[in-house]
N, C-alpha and C positions, 0 to 999 in steps of 0.2 A: 693729779693723783694725790689723795690726802694721806697724811701720816697715820700710823696706827694709834689707837687709843689706849694702848697698854705697852708695857715693857716687852721687848722681844727683838726679833731679827727679821728684817725685810731682805728679800733676794731680788737682785736685778741681774738678768742674763744679758750680756753684751757680746757682740761679735766683732772680730778683727783678725789680726795676724800676730804670730809669734816668730821672731827672727833670732837666730843664734848660730854661730859657727858656719855662716854662709848659706844657711837654709832658711826658708820661710814657709810657715804652715798656717792654714786657716784654723781659727779656734773660737770656741764659745767659752766665755768666762763667767763664773759666778762672782758677783760683787755683793758683799754683805753690808747691810746698814744696821748697826746694833745700837739700841738705846730705848728711849721712850718717846712720848709725843712732844717733848721739849728739846732734847739734846741727843746726839748720836755720834758714833764714829763711823767712818767709811773704811771698809776693809777691802783692799785691792782695787784701786781705781783704774778700771780697764775700759779702753776703747771709746766709750760714749759718755762724755761729761754731761751732756744735756739730760740723758736718760737717768743718770745717777742723781743729778741735781733735782730732777722732777720727783724722784722717789724720796729724797730728803725733805722736799717741800720747804716749809718755813721753820724747820727745826735748826737749832744751832749745831754746827759741826765742831766737835772738840778736837778731832785729829783725823788725818788720813793715815791709816796704818797699813803698811805693806808687809805681807807675809814673806815676800822675797822680792828681788829686783829684776826678774826676767821682764822683758819689755812689755809683754802682754798684761802684766800685773801693775805696771807703774806708768803706762804711757799717758794717763790723764791725771796723775797725781799733782803735778804743779798747777794745772789749770783749775782743778777743784780746790787746791790749797789757796790759790789766789782768790777764787770766787767766794770762798767761805771764810777767808782769813784764818785758816787752820794750819797747824804744823803738820809736816810730813814726818812720820816716825818709821825708822828702818834699822835693822841690826847693822852695825858698822862693818861686819864681815861681808856684807853685800856690796860694798863700795865698788869693786871691779865691774860688777854687772850693772849697777846703777849708772856708772859713768859711761857705759856704752850707749845709753839712751839719753842721759842728761849730763853731758860733760861740764856744762857751765852752771849747774845748779846743784847744791848739796841738800840732802835731807836736813830737817831742822832739829832732829833728835833721834834717840835710839828707843827701841821698844824694850822697856824694862820695868821692873817693879809691878805693881798692880794698877791697871788703868780702871778708873771709875767713870761710868757714864750711865745716866738714866737710872741710877740706883743699883747698877750691876757692877760687880767686881770682875774684871777680865784679866786673867793671868797669862802672860806670855810664857810659852814653853819653847826654848831654842832647840830646834830639831834639824841640825845640819845633815846634808847628804844630797838632796836635790840641788841645793846650792849651799854656799858656805855658812850663811846665817839664816837659813829658813826658820821661820818662827810660826808656831801654832798659837791660837788664842783659845784658852779654856775658860768657859763661862759656867761655873758650877751651878748657879741659880737656875740656869736654863737647861742644864744637863747636855751641854753642847760643846764641841770643840771645832774651831775653824782651822782646817789643816792645810790650807793653801794647796801646794802641789806635793806635800810630803806623804799623805796617805789618801788613797782613793778607794772606792768600792771595787774590790778585786786586787788590791795590792799597792805597793809603794809607787811614788812618782818616778818619772824617768831619770836615769842617771848616766845616760850615754853621751852627755855633752860636757863642754868645758865647765870647770869649777864644780863638778858633781862626783859623787862616790857611792857606789852601791853598798859597800860594806858599812859606810857611815850612815846611810839612810836606814838600813836594817837595824843598826845599833840604836839609832834615835827612836825608831818605832818601838823596838823591844823594850827599851829602858824608860821612855818618856810617855809614849801614847798608850801602849797596851795595858799599863797599870791603872789607867783611868777606869771608872766604873763601866761595866759591860753594857749598860743601857745608854751610855753617852752617845748622842747623835753626832756623827762625823759629817760636817758640812765642808765640802771640798771646793777647790779652786775651779774645777771643771766637772761637769757630769752630775750624777745622782748622789744623794746622801746615803750613808750607811750607818752602822753602829760599831763601836769598839768590839762588842761581843760577837758580831758577825764576822769581823776580820781576824780577830785574834787566833782562831784555830788554824789559820792558813799560813802562819809565819814560816814554818819549815818548808812548805811548798814554795813560797817565794824565794827562800834561800836556795833551794834546789834548782829552781828555774833560773835564777841569776838574772843579771841585766847588764 
């Protein structure tokens, strides 16, 4: 698989399991490779290191960025970090979840400031709720936000498990994500993309529905 010839985002869909609180579920994950034809970051290294590496090709990996530390989003982070000699970046509030999967290895740094790759400025937006340090990645030049499991087509991410809070995720979406331009594409951790403008009118429905 050859890399793109322009700046942008590649999507790799990988399949595996998600385990937490004694349960295990089959999941398909969206892995995002952001950059140009020389350098990229990998966002959410899930399930299949070889498939992700094939999509990267011969490009330099500047970082493995984790939107959060549920095991289905980080289970290939160390393997890819070692393969590409790239740091793993994760919000420190995710430490309790990270340690469930990787008790003997710590992330290399935190997601903060503006990340620059392939001429793109990527702005981390901390959006707790699905997990304590969930982080979305806003890329203004591409009119895109990578929301991990914070916002999906149809509503907020799940909050019925340990280290999650429905009230917190609603507040994060309301104050941090919905103010983005309405035509911003929302690329999610699972499933189909949507836009901020498509989801914004439904906030009160989500609150009424609860989780």
